[in-house]
N, CA, C and O atoms as a GROMACS GRO file, in nm:
protein
  404
    1UNK      N    1  -0.892   2.098   2.794
    1UNK     CA    2  -0.784   2.139   2.673
    1UNK      C    3  -0.809   2.254   2.605
    1UNK      O    4  -0.917   2.266   2.547
    2UNK      N    5  -0.737   2.333   2.601
    2UNK     CA    6  -0.725   2.490   2.541
    2UNK      C    7  -0.722   2.454   2.373
    2UNK      O    8  -0.678   2.353   2.318
    3UNK      N    9  -0.776   2.555   2.322
    3UNK     CA   10  -0.822   2.573   2.175
    3UNK      C   11  -0.672   2.489   2.071
    3UNK      O   12  -0.682   2.400   1.987
    4UNK      N   13  -0.567   2.548   2.110
    4UNK     CA   14  -0.425   2.555   2.007
    4UNK      C   15  -0.424   2.408   2.044
    4UNK      O   16  -0.410   2.336   1.946
    5UNK      N   17  -0.439   2.334   2.182
    5UNK     CA   18  -0.370   2.205   2.184
    5UNK      C   19  -0.507   2.111   2.086
    5UNK      O   20  -0.474   2.007   2.029
    6UNK      N   21  -0.635   2.155   2.078
    6UNK     CA   22  -0.676   2.091   2.012
    6UNK      C   23  -0.696   2.046   1.898
    6UNK      O   24  -0.724   1.935   1.854
    7UNK      N   25  -0.666   2.219   1.824
    7UNK     CA   26  -0.623   2.224   1.703
    7UNK      C   27  -0.441   2.163   1.643
    7UNK      O   28  -0.389   2.120   1.540
    8UNK      N   29  -0.412   2.185   1.743
    8UNK     CA   30  -0.247   2.087   1.740
    8UNK      C   31  -0.247   1.955   1.711
    8UNK      O   32  -0.180   1.912   1.617
    9UNK      N   33  -0.334   1.861   1.802
    9UNK     CA   34  -0.416   1.748   1.808
    9UNK      C   35  -0.420   1.671   1.635
    9UNK      O   36  -0.353   1.599   1.560
   10UNK      N   37  -0.591   1.771   1.643
   10UNK     CA   38  -0.655   1.762   1.488
   10UNK      C   39  -0.544   1.745   1.380
   10UNK      O   40  -0.540   1.638   1.319
   11UNK      N   41  -0.442   1.856   1.348
   11UNK     CA   42  -0.343   1.841   1.276
   11UNK      C   43  -0.258   1.734   1.248
   11UNK      O   44  -0.217   1.698   1.137
   12UNK      N   45  -0.225   1.668   1.401
   12UNK     CA   46  -0.134   1.572   1.429
   12UNK      C   47  -0.234   1.439   1.305
   12UNK      O   48  -0.199   1.395   1.195
   13UNK      N   49  -0.371   1.410   1.391
   13UNK     CA   50  -0.433   1.332   1.345
   13UNK      C   51  -0.417   1.295   1.173
   13UNK      O   52  -0.383   1.192   1.114
   14UNK      N   53  -0.460   1.438   1.125
   14UNK     CA   54  -0.454   1.501   0.975
   14UNK      C   55  -0.311   1.415   0.939
   14UNK      O   56  -0.295   1.295   0.914
   15UNK      N   57  -0.259   1.475   0.943
   15UNK     CA   58  -0.096   1.446   0.897
   15UNK      C   59  -0.079   1.308   0.906
   15UNK      O   60  -0.006   1.255   0.822
   16UNK      N   61  -0.145   1.220   1.015
   16UNK     CA   62  -0.086   1.094   1.055
   16UNK      C   63  -0.183   1.014   0.910
   16UNK      O   64  -0.129   0.946   0.824
   17UNK      N   65  -0.295   1.038   0.913
   17UNK     CA   66  -0.387   0.967   0.845
   17UNK      C   67  -0.384   0.958   0.703
   17UNK      O   68  -0.388   0.857   0.632
   18UNK      N   69  -0.376   1.086   0.672
   18UNK     CA   70  -0.324   1.100   0.507
   18UNK      C   71  -0.248   1.171   0.506
   18UNK      O   72  -0.278   1.285   0.471
   19UNK      N   73  -0.109   1.140   0.544
   19UNK     CA   74   0.009   1.148   0.523
   19UNK      C   75   0.012   1.283   0.456
   19UNK      O   76   0.022   1.273   0.334
   20UNK      N   77   0.007   1.404   0.500
   20UNK     CA   78  -0.008   1.538   0.467
   20UNK      C   79   0.118   1.601   0.575
   20UNK      O   80   0.153   1.549   0.680
   21UNK      N   81   0.171   1.723   0.516
   21UNK     CA   82   0.261   1.810   0.596
   21UNK      C   83   0.159   1.886   0.628
   21UNK      O   84   0.051   1.899   0.572
   22UNK      N   85   0.226   1.968   0.782
   22UNK     CA   86   0.137   2.082   0.856
   22UNK      C   87   0.059   2.190   0.776
   22UNK      O   88  -0.058   2.222   0.798
   23UNK      N   89   0.134   2.236   0.688
   23UNK     CA   90   0.018   2.338   0.603
   23UNK      C   91  -0.070   2.301   0.489
   23UNK      O   92  -0.141   2.375   0.421
   24UNK      N   93  -0.051   2.162   0.478
   24UNK     CA   94  -0.162   2.129   0.384
   24UNK      C   95  -0.264   2.057   0.491
   24UNK      O   96  -0.381   2.059   0.450
   25UNK      N   97  -0.247   1.996   0.614
   25UNK     CA   98  -0.325   1.974   0.733
   25UNK      C   99  -0.399   2.080   0.755
   25UNK      O  100  -0.522   2.075   0.758
   26UNK      N  101  -0.312   2.218   0.776
   26UNK     CA  102  -0.439   2.305   0.818
   26UNK      C  103  -0.483   2.359   0.727
   26UNK      O  104  -0.568   2.440   0.763
   27UNK      N  105  -0.461   2.354   0.577
   27UNK     CA  106  -0.525   2.413   0.498
   27UNK      C  107  -0.666   2.337   0.478
   27UNK      O  108  -0.754   2.400   0.419
   28UNK      N  109  -0.699   2.174   0.535
   28UNK     CA  110  -0.790   2.126   0.502
   28UNK      C  111  -0.929   2.140   0.593
   28UNK      O  112  -1.050   2.123   0.577
   29UNK      N  113  -0.832   2.185   0.707
   29UNK     CA  114  -0.874   2.210   0.850
   29UNK      C  115  -1.018   2.356   0.817
   29UNK      O  116  -1.140   2.365   0.830
   30UNK      N  117  -0.895   2.452   0.766
   30UNK     CA  118  -0.975   2.580   0.711
   30UNK      C  119  -1.077   2.574   0.613
   30UNK      O  120  -1.178   2.643   0.606
   31UNK      N  121  -1.031   2.466   0.525
   31UNK     CA  122  -1.146   2.492   0.425
   31UNK      C  123  -1.272   2.424   0.476
   31UNK      O  124  -1.383   2.461   0.438
   32UNK      N  125  -1.255   2.322   0.565
   32UNK     CA  126  -1.375   2.272   0.572
   32UNK      C  127  -1.456   2.314   0.700
   32UNK      O  128  -1.565   2.261   0.722
   33UNK      N  129  -1.413   2.390   0.771
   33UNK     CA  130  -1.443   2.518   0.838
   33UNK      C  131  -1.499   2.619   0.754
   33UNK      O  132  -1.620   2.625   0.777
   34UNK      N  133  -1.469   2.691   0.678
   34UNK     CA  134  -1.529   2.792   0.567
   34UNK      C  135  -1.632   2.731   0.495
   34UNK      O  136  -1.731   2.798   0.467
   35UNK      N  137  -1.621   2.596   0.454
   35UNK     CA  138  -1.714   2.558   0.358
   35UNK      C  139  -1.833   2.507   0.424
   35UNK      O  140  -1.937   2.513   0.358
   36UNK      N  141  -1.841   2.444   0.576
   36UNK     CA  142  -1.906   2.417   0.635
   36UNK      C  143  -1.996   2.536   0.763
   36UNK      O  144  -2.092   2.505   0.833
   37UNK      N  145  -1.937   2.647   0.758
   37UNK     CA  146  -1.933   2.738   0.861
   37UNK      C  147  -1.954   2.687   0.963
   37UNK      O  148  -2.055   2.690   1.035
   38UNK      N  149  -1.844   2.628   0.977
   38UNK     CA  150  -1.835   2.628   1.116
   38UNK      C  151  -1.687   2.644   1.204
   38UNK      O  152  -1.607   2.574   1.141
   39UNK      N  153  -1.639   2.685   1.282
   39UNK     CA  154  -1.529   2.738   1.368
   39UNK      C  155  -1.428   2.622   1.336
   39UNK      O  156  -1.444   2.501   1.317
   40UNK      N  157  -1.354   2.677   1.335
   40UNK     CA  158  -1.174   2.589   1.302
   40UNK      C  159  -1.180   2.491   1.425
   40UNK      O  160  -1.163   2.369   1.425
   41UNK      N  161  -1.208   2.573   1.525
   41UNK     CA  162  -1.164   2.472   1.635
   41UNK      C  163  -1.273   2.330   1.668
   41UNK      O  164  -1.243   2.215   1.703
   42UNK      N  165  -1.393   2.385   1.645
   42UNK     CA  166  -1.542   2.273   1.649
   42UNK      C  167  -1.493   2.170   1.541
   42UNK      O  168  -1.520   2.054   1.575
   43UNK      N  169  -1.420   2.180   1.404
   43UNK     CA  170  -1.392   2.095   1.330
   43UNK      C  171  -1.252   2.010   1.372
   43UNK      O  172  -1.218   1.895   1.342
   44UNK      N  173  -1.197   2.092   1.435
   44UNK     CA  174  -1.090   2.012   1.527
   44UNK      C  175  -1.113   1.956   1.623
   44UNK      O  176  -1.050   1.853   1.647
   45UNK      N  177  -1.196   1.999   1.700
   45UNK     CA  178  -1.250   1.903   1.859
   45UNK      C  179  -1.342   1.786   1.777
   45UNK      O  180  -1.338   1.682   1.842
   46UNK      N  181  -1.420   1.773   1.658
   46UNK     CA  182  -1.459   1.642   1.601
   46UNK      C  183  -1.364   1.539   1.546
   46UNK      O  184  -1.395   1.420   1.539
   47UNK      N  185  -1.214   1.601   1.495
   47UNK     CA  186  -1.153   1.530   1.414
   47UNK      C  187  -1.033   1.459   1.562
   47UNK      O  188  -0.966   1.357   1.548
   48UNK      N  189  -1.035   1.522   1.654
   48UNK     CA  190  -0.962   1.453   1.791
   48UNK      C  191  -1.055   1.389   1.856
   48UNK      O  192  -1.006   1.342   1.959
   49UNK      N  193  -1.166   1.366   1.844
   49UNK     CA  194  -1.287   1.290   1.968
   49UNK      C  195  -1.286   1.169   1.842
   49UNK      O  196  -1.276   1.056   1.890
   50UNK      N  197  -1.292   1.173   1.709
   50UNK     CA  198  -1.342   1.060   1.606
   50UNK      C  199  -1.210   0.957   1.507
   50UNK      O  200  -1.200   0.845   1.457
   51UNK      N  201  -1.119   1.095   1.525
   51UNK     CA  202  -0.980   1.004   1.482
   51UNK      C  203  -1.018   1.035   1.334
   51UNK      O  204  -0.940   0.980   1.256
   52UNK      N  205  -1.111   1.104   1.279
   52UNK     CA  206  -1.147   1.114   1.120
   52UNK      C  207  -1.179   1.256   1.086
   52UNK      O  208  -1.225   1.332   1.172
   53UNK      N  209  -1.158   1.292   0.975
   53UNK     CA  210  -1.253   1.379   0.898
   53UNK      C  211  -1.378   1.382   0.915
   53UNK      O  212  -1.433   1.274   0.894
   54UNK      N  213  -1.480   1.508   0.960
   54UNK     CA  214  -1.609   1.504   1.009
   54UNK      C  215  -1.680   1.485   0.872
   54UNK      O  216  -1.605   1.516   0.780
   55UNK      N  217  -1.811   1.440   0.827
   55UNK     CA  218  -1.886   1.402   0.719
   55UNK      C  219  -1.903   1.560   0.666
   55UNK      O  220  -1.915   1.664   0.730
   56UNK      N  221  -1.899   1.540   0.550
   56UNK     CA  222  -1.965   1.733   0.499
   56UNK      C  223  -2.069   1.739   0.538
   56UNK      O  224  -2.134   1.635   0.547
   57UNK      N  225  -2.143   1.902   0.586
   57UNK     CA  226  -2.286   1.928   0.614
   57UNK      C  227  -2.351   1.955   0.462
   57UNK      O  228  -2.463   1.943   0.412
   58UNK      N  229  -2.232   1.994   0.418
   58UNK     CA  230  -2.308   2.019   0.241
   58UNK      C  231  -2.276   1.962   0.193
   58UNK      O  232  -2.177   1.891   0.214
   59UNK      N  233  -2.377   1.969   0.064
   59UNK     CA  234  -2.336   1.844  -0.049
   59UNK      C  235  -2.237   1.908  -0.133
   59UNK      O  236  -2.227   1.843  -0.237
   60UNK      N  237  -2.153   2.017  -0.133
   60UNK     CA  238  -2.095   2.060  -0.196
   60UNK      C  239  -1.937   2.026  -0.150
   60UNK      O  240  -1.851   1.999  -0.234
   61UNK      N  241  -1.910   2.030  -0.001
   61UNK     CA  242  -1.860   2.001   0.057
   61UNK      C  243  -1.791   1.880   0.053
   61UNK      O  244  -1.852   1.785   0.101
   62UNK      N  245  -1.658   1.856  -0.003
   62UNK     CA  246  -1.639   1.712  -0.003
   62UNK      C  247  -1.463   1.731  -0.007
   62UNK      O  248  -1.395   1.834  -0.010
   63UNK      N  249  -1.408   1.539  -0.004
   63UNK     CA  250  -1.290   1.603   0.038
   63UNK      C  251  -1.216   1.533  -0.079
   63UNK      O  252  -1.133   1.442  -0.073
   64UNK      N  253  -1.263   1.591  -0.175
   64UNK     CA  254  -1.188   1.543  -0.291
   64UNK      C  255  -1.076   1.614  -0.351
   64UNK      O  256  -1.072   1.737  -0.354
   65UNK      N  257  -0.978   1.534  -0.402
   65UNK     CA  258  -0.847   1.618  -0.423
   65UNK      C  259  -0.743   1.587  -0.313
   65UNK      O  260  -0.626   1.619  -0.331
   66UNK      N  261  -0.790   1.517  -0.182
   66UNK     CA  262  -0.711   1.490  -0.077
   66UNK      C  263  -0.668   1.387  -0.108
   66UNK      O  264  -0.714   1.327  -0.205
   67UNK      N  265  -0.567   1.338  -0.033
   67UNK     CA  266  -0.506   1.196  -0.032
   67UNK      C  267  -0.585   1.134   0.092
   67UNK      O  268  -0.603   1.187   0.202
   68UNK      N  269  -0.634   0.995   0.041
   68UNK     CA  270  -0.651   0.941   0.118
   68UNK      C  271  -0.554   0.802   0.199
   68UNK      O  272  -0.438   0.774   0.168
   69UNK      N  273  -0.636   0.732   0.304
   69UNK     CA  274  -0.532   0.653   0.361
   69UNK      C  275  -0.480   0.568   0.234
   69UNK      O  276  -0.549   0.560   0.132
   70UNK      N  277  -0.329   0.493   0.249
   70UNK     CA  278  -0.255   0.437   0.133
   70UNK      C  279  -0.334   0.286   0.087
   70UNK      O  280  -0.324   0.184   0.156
   71UNK      N  281  -0.369   0.288   0.032
   71UNK     CA  282  -0.434   0.210  -0.041
   71UNK      C  283  -0.358   0.045  -0.077
   71UNK      O  284  -0.248   0.052  -0.132
   72UNK      N  285  -0.398  -0.058  -0.055
   72UNK     CA  286  -0.326  -0.186  -0.087
   72UNK      C  287  -0.265  -0.169  -0.284
   72UNK      O  288  -0.344  -0.120  -0.365
   73UNK      N  289  -0.154  -0.206  -0.320
   73UNK     CA  290  -0.169  -0.235  -0.446
   73UNK      C  291  -0.237  -0.313  -0.487
   73UNK      O  292  -0.258  -0.414  -0.420
   74UNK      N  293  -0.314  -0.289  -0.647
   74UNK     CA  294  -0.367  -0.383  -0.652
   74UNK      C  295  -0.319  -0.443  -0.786
   74UNK      O  296  -0.251  -0.376  -0.864
   75UNK      N  297  -0.365  -0.600  -0.816
   75UNK     CA  298  -0.269  -0.705  -0.874
   75UNK      C  299  -0.263  -0.653  -1.014
   75UNK      O  300  -0.356  -0.616  -1.087
   76UNK      N  301  -0.144  -0.657  -1.034
   76UNK     CA  302  -0.132  -0.622  -1.218
   76UNK      C  303  -0.253  -0.713  -1.293
   76UNK      O  304  -0.308  -0.816  -1.255
   77UNK      N  305  -0.274  -0.626  -1.428
   77UNK     CA  306  -0.362  -0.685  -1.515
   77UNK      C  307  -0.312  -0.753  -1.598
   77UNK      O  308  -0.214  -0.700  -1.650
   78UNK      N  309  -0.344  -0.872  -1.640
   78UNK     CA  310  -0.250  -0.948  -1.754
   78UNK      C  311  -0.270  -0.901  -1.898
   78UNK      O  312  -0.383  -0.870  -1.938
   79UNK      N  313  -0.161  -0.895  -1.976
   79UNK     CA  314  -0.147  -0.826  -2.084
   79UNK      C  315  -0.245  -0.854  -2.202
   79UNK      O  316  -0.271  -0.964  -2.252
   80UNK      N  317  -0.264  -0.809  -2.215
   80UNK     CA  318  -0.380  -0.798  -2.348
   80UNK      C  319  -0.336  -0.825  -2.499
   80UNK      O  320  -0.218  -0.790  -2.505
   81UNK      N  321  -0.360  -0.851  -2.570
   81UNK     CA  322  -0.360  -0.894  -2.733
   81UNK      C  323  -0.411  -1.054  -2.720
   81UNK      O  324  -0.469  -1.110  -2.627
   82UNK      N  325  -0.366  -1.106  -2.851
   82UNK     CA  326  -0.354  -1.233  -2.836
   82UNK      C  327  -0.311  -1.312  -2.730
   82UNK      O  328  -0.229  -1.261  -2.653
   83UNK      N  329  -0.353  -1.436  -2.708
   83UNK     CA  330  -0.315  -1.506  -2.605
   83UNK      C  331  -0.194  -1.587  -2.653
   83UNK      O  332  -0.196  -1.626  -2.769
   84UNK      N  333  -0.094  -1.616  -2.578
   84UNK     CA  334   0.057  -1.658  -2.622
   84UNK      C  335   0.043  -1.797  -2.672
   84UNK      O  336  -0.032  -1.866  -2.603
   85UNK      N  337   0.100  -1.861  -2.784
   85UNK     CA  338   0.098  -1.987  -2.835
   85UNK      C  339   0.164  -2.078  -2.726
   85UNK      O  340   0.248  -2.032  -2.648
   86UNK      N  341   0.120  -2.217  -2.721
   86UNK     CA  342   0.144  -2.311  -2.633
   86UNK      C  343   0.277  -2.332  -2.687
   86UNK      O  344   0.334  -2.280  -2.784
   87UNK      N  345   0.333  -2.459  -2.568
   87UNK     CA  346   0.457  -2.478  -2.627
   87UNK      C  347   0.496  -2.528  -2.750
   87UNK      O  348   0.430  -2.563  -2.848
   88UNK      N  349   0.629  -2.526  -2.728
   88UNK     CA  350   0.690  -2.532  -2.875
   88UNK      C  351   0.711  -2.676  -2.863
   88UNK      O  352   0.758  -2.722  -2.759
   89UNK      N  353   0.670  -2.774  -2.989
   89UNK     CA  354   0.651  -2.898  -3.038
   89UNK      C  355   0.792  -2.928  -3.014
   89UNK      O  356   0.871  -2.854  -3.072
   90UNK      N  357   0.854  -3.048  -2.919
   90UNK     CA  358   0.982  -3.111  -2.915
   90UNK      C  359   1.018  -3.129  -3.070
   90UNK      O  360   0.936  -3.145  -3.160
   91UNK      N  361   1.174  -3.123  -3.086
   91UNK     CA  362   1.274  -3.148  -3.181
   91UNK      C  363   1.261  -3.281  -3.212
   91UNK      O  364   1.205  -3.343  -3.121
   92UNK      N  365   1.295  -3.354  -3.318
   92UNK     CA  366   1.296  -3.499  -3.342
   92UNK      C  367   1.444  -3.515  -3.266
   92UNK      O  368   1.519  -3.427  -3.224
   93UNK      N  369   1.457  -3.668  -3.265
   93UNK     CA  370   1.563  -3.695  -3.149
   93UNK      C  371   1.658  -3.727  -3.301
   93UNK      O  372   1.632  -3.775  -3.411
   94UNK      N  373   1.772  -3.674  -3.236
   94UNK     CA  374   1.909  -3.662  -3.341
   94UNK      C  375   1.888  -3.865  -3.367
   94UNK      O  376   1.845  -3.954  -3.292
   95UNK      N  377   1.944  -3.867  -3.516
   95UNK     CA  378   2.000  -3.996  -3.568
   95UNK      C  379   2.057  -4.083  -3.473
   95UNK      O  380   2.147  -4.021  -3.416
   96UNK      N  381   2.047  -4.196  -3.430
   96UNK     CA  382   2.157  -4.276  -3.340
   96UNK      C  383   2.227  -4.394  -3.449
   96UNK      O  384   2.179  -4.427  -3.557
   97UNK      N  385   2.315  -4.431  -3.406
   97UNK     CA  386   2.440  -4.503  -3.432
   97UNK      C  387   2.404  -4.559  -3.624
   97UNK      O  388   2.426  -4.494  -3.727
   98UNK      N  389   2.368  -4.645  -3.615
   98UNK     CA  390   2.342  -4.713  -3.781
   98UNK      C  391   2.423  -4.604  -3.915
   98UNK      O  392   2.517  -4.525  -3.912
   99UNK      N  393   2.362  -4.634  -3.983
   99UNK     CA  394   2.482  -4.566  -4.136
   99UNK      C  395   2.444  -4.470  -4.149
   99UNK      O  396   2.327  -4.434  -4.156
  100UNK      N  397   2.578  -4.388  -4.156
  100UNK     CA  398   2.543  -4.239  -4.204
  100UNK      C  399   2.641  -4.208  -4.306
  100UNK      O  400   2.761  -4.189  -4.287
  101UNK      N  401   2.560  -4.205  -4.444
  101UNK     CA  402   2.660  -4.183  -4.550
  101UNK      C  403   2.696  -4.064  -4.596
  101UNK      O  404   2.780  -4.055  -4.685
   0.00000   0.00000   0.00000
């Protein structure tokens, strides 16, 4: 596989997994290459082989700020504040028949 094909496949994987456009995916590869002091092709080959971004080689190389794979929605928190009052007391029954004055 030639270098251009490998880089293109890596871009496709990054775009699919992280939901990025092609320019942003290329920026990710470029940044990892520069910060890890590795050839862009080598980073791309790792992505194609592992189907994920390589682990950072240095502590300051992170993927912070990059969107990750979609996460499932979190359940909504219950409303804060006082607890709602219990059920209202039933109204007294209407008068029946009898003497109405």
